[in-house]
Residue, then its C-alpha position, 0 to 999 in steps of 0.5 A: x500500500x502506498x504511504x499516502x493511502x495508508x495515511x489517508x486510511x488512518x485519517x478516515x479511521x480517526x474521523x469515524x471514531x465517535x460516530x453512531x451507526x446511523x451517522x456512519x451510514x450518512x457519512x458513507x453516503x458522502x464518501x465516494x466508493x463507500x456507497x453505490x448510487x441509486x436513481x434517487x441520488x444526485x450523482x446518478x448518471x444523467x440521460x446523456x451518460x446513459x445515451x453514450x453507453x447505449x451508443x457504445x453497446x450498439x443500441x442494446x441498452x434497455x430499461x429493466x422491468x419486472x416480469x409481470x410489468x404488463x399485468x400491472x399495466x393491464x391485468x386483462x391485456x394480451x401481454x399479461x395473458x402471455x406471461x401468465x401462460x408461460x411463467x412455468x416455462x424456464x426458457x420463456x423466463x430466461x428470455x425476459x429481462x426481469x425473468x427469474x427461475x425462482x420467484x423469491x425466498x421467504x424473508x430473504x429476497x424477491x425479484x426486482x428489476x434493474x434500472x437498465x440492462x445491457x443485452x451483451x452481444x460480445x465481450x466488448x459490450x460487457x466491458x463497456x457496461x463494466x466500465x460504466x458501472x465502475x466509473x459511475x459507482x453503480x451496483x452491477x449484477x450479472x445474469x445469464x438465465x436467472x437460475x439462482x435460488x439465492x437471487x444473485x442474478x437480480x438487484x434493484x437500482x442496478x445495471x444488469x449485464x445480460x449474457x443470455x444472447x452469447x450463444x455461439x458453440x464450436x467443437x474442437x478436435x484438439x484444443x490448446x489454451x492460449x499461452x499453453x502451446x507446447x506445455x499441455x497436450x491438445x484435447x477434444x473440447x467445446x467452446x460455448x458462449x456464456x448465454x447457453x444452457x446445458x441442453x444447448x451443449x448436450x444437443x451439440x456435443x452428444x446428440x449431434x457430435x457423439x461425444x459427452x461434456x460434463x454439465x448439469x443434470x437440469x437441462x435449462x441451467x446456464x453453462x457459465x453459472x454452473x461451472x463457476x459454482x462447481x457444477x454437478x451433473x447426473x454423471x459426476x461420479x464418472x466424469x467429475x464436476x463441470x468446473x474440473x472440465x474447464x480448459x479456458x475462459x474469457x472474462x471481463x474483470x473489474x478494470x474492464x479488461x477482457x482476459x483469457x484465463x487458463x492453466x497458463x495465462x492468469x492461472x490464479x483467476x482461472x482456478x477461482x473461476x472453477x468453483x469459486x462462485x458465479x458473479x464474484x470474479x468478473x463477467x464470464x463471456x466464453x468457456x471452453x470445456x473438455x469433452x469425453x468419449x460418449x459411453x454407449x449407454x445411459x440408464x436409469x432405475x426407479x420405483x416407489x415403496x411405502x413401508x407399512x410401519x416406522x420399524x419397516x421404514x427403518x429396515x428399508x433405510x438400512x437395507x438401501x444404505x447397505x446395498x448402495x455401499x456394496x453395489x452403487x458407490x462407483x463411477x456408474x451411478x448417480x441422481x436421487x433417492x428420497x425418504x419422506x415423513x409418510x414412510x415412502x422411499x422413492x428411487x430416481x437414479x441414473x447411470x452411465x456405461x452399463x447396458x440393460x443387463x448390467x443395470x438390472x443385475x446391479x439392482x437385483x439384490x435390492x429388488x429381490x430383498x423387497x420381494x422377500x419382505x412383501x409383508x412390510x411394504x406396499x409397492x406404489x410404483x413397481x421398481x425397475x431398471x434399464x438402459x438406452x442409447x446414450x446419444x439419444x438421452x437428451x432427445x426431446x421429441x417422443x421423450x415422455x420425461x422431457x417437456x418441450x418448449x412449444x413456443x413458435x420459433x423455439x429450437x426443437x431440442x429445447x426442453x426440460x426434465x419433468x422432474x424439474x418442473x416443480x422448481x420453475x417459478x417456485x417461491x421458496x419457504x426454506x432450503x438446506x443442503x449438506x454433504x455427508x462424508x463417505x465414512x458414514x457408509x462404513x458398516x460400523x457407522x451405518x446404524x447411526x446414519x440410518x437413525x439420523x436419516x429416519x429422524x430427519x425424514x420425520x420432519x420433511x422429505x429428505x433427498x439424497x443427490x448421490x451424484x453431488x459427492x465424488x466419493x466412489x469416482x475415479x482417481x482422476x476425477x478426484x484429482x481434478x476436483x482438488x484442482x478447483x476452488x470447490x470445497x475439498x469436502x466434495x471429494x470425500x462425500x458420497x451425497x449431497x442431502x437437500x431438504x427444501x420446500x416452497x409454494x406455487x409462483x407468487x411473482x411481484x405484480x402477478x395477479x392474485x399472487x399471495x404468499x402463505x406466511x404461515x406455511x413459510x414459517x412452518x416449513x422453514x422451521x421443519x427444514x431446520x429441524x430435519x437438518x439438525x438431525x443430520x448435523x448430529x452425524x456430520x457436524x462440519x458438513x459443507x454445502x453446495x453454493x448453488x443449492x444452499x441455505x440463504x441464511x447459512x452463517x458459516x457460508x465461507x467454510x461451508x462453500x469453500x472450506x480451506x480454499x477461502x483464504x486463497x479465494x480472498x487473495x484472488x478477489x483482492x487482486x482482480x476486484x479490489x474495490x468489490x465491483x462484483x458482489x453477490x450474496x455470500x460470494x467471496x468478499x461479500x462480508x465487506x458489504x451490506x446485505x444488498x451490496x450497496x454500502x461498505x460495512 
């Protein structure tokens, strides 16, 4: 630090002594850089300044507006009817400047439109927006798809950088990152604009290209956001995280520079992008990801079983964990099982690299055990398992598990899994996630795991996302995950437990929208109680940044573990003034909850 800056800081600190908190806040408003400006402030940019920004981005500066602005203007008009008809379509939501996948979280956040948005066409547009926000002390927010449970892709009184329209895709047979020539071997890869979602890449890489790219299980999640959060998909037990597959990124940093980040160029920034949380490092505009040989088969196993008593349900939980530890804790299997308060066990798992004969053989011991215990259970959905051609896994047409985007002009391959429909437009009452260490599957510890799972399931359905922990993955996938900013605990976890609940859409301005406060309060409490049971057997469990508790008091350790100090150093280097702020993002503890005032 320069001596004059140190002396200036000492002078400010001395001047602040004796101020009350309201006094400090008032002073913050008078000190440049201490409080970001809002449209009501005298220092908010004038019309001429906004026009210059509009010119710089080719006329692609638009005013922000809420998703239901048309209904606020005319509740019976055609525009209002259009949004009401499409609000459960994630692709429609992504196409709206004020669209968000989730319509809020009780006592946490609600969608709010930015003052203006830049519909970025390239990195130069992004740089113009970043420079304008920095020079005018504005709150900046970045959105690709708006698929953030924590509300990080929207903020009132802000300038939005909207990357949704960066949609180019290019395949490479032998990719080498910039500056890595002669240092690393070329590998097959795909380069994508930050505005694409995973169904776009699965179509290009798998359906058309016959290869595989490790991405998200949810087809409508943004590529850039998932990679920056770590990124688990259905087949992560086999191929690792999406962040592990990142080879290179193009990113606009807080100084307005368009940078390349890879293992050879800006390697510290590259490491932070790989799982250090979206929206904290800059605006990612382009990503290049490794592709893999496509397995011949993808497969699935399913079934719903209801126990006739609590004792039978305990027996069922114990039988599954013993079976899972012996048969499924490997590179092939992922996705979910769920235990519910009414003693129902639901299987919804998938696999890669196994044909139908092998898939059925893997589950035969468990299904045989169920058949031999018929006196204890009711079969609500007959258990079964099979495989199919991997190349057609993401086909939308003729696939009863996929919901197509039927809007005129929508790509024929755009669709989303019907199992994800419930989260589109949901208003969250509460949400929690925690990684369970693989040591709990040791035969000596399985009884305490069973007891904790049964106790947790008395309060709320408990979902085990068995692909969102890397225990059982190949050594190379584990090693690659250790070379990312994701919490190292993921490599020793066999599952990510998710406990959550919410209600039907209730977007601001939506006609007849009303939040059930009593249900919100009750559900949030029950989720806390269920989580507490699992913390008894995993007291220091980490959490996945993209699917986590908005109110997590130990988020730094839960999200990033031992990587947090290193991440803070990278943040200080590339964004020393904190231009990029997201809730519970690296460095956010230096700002108020809304990101407008330094604390």
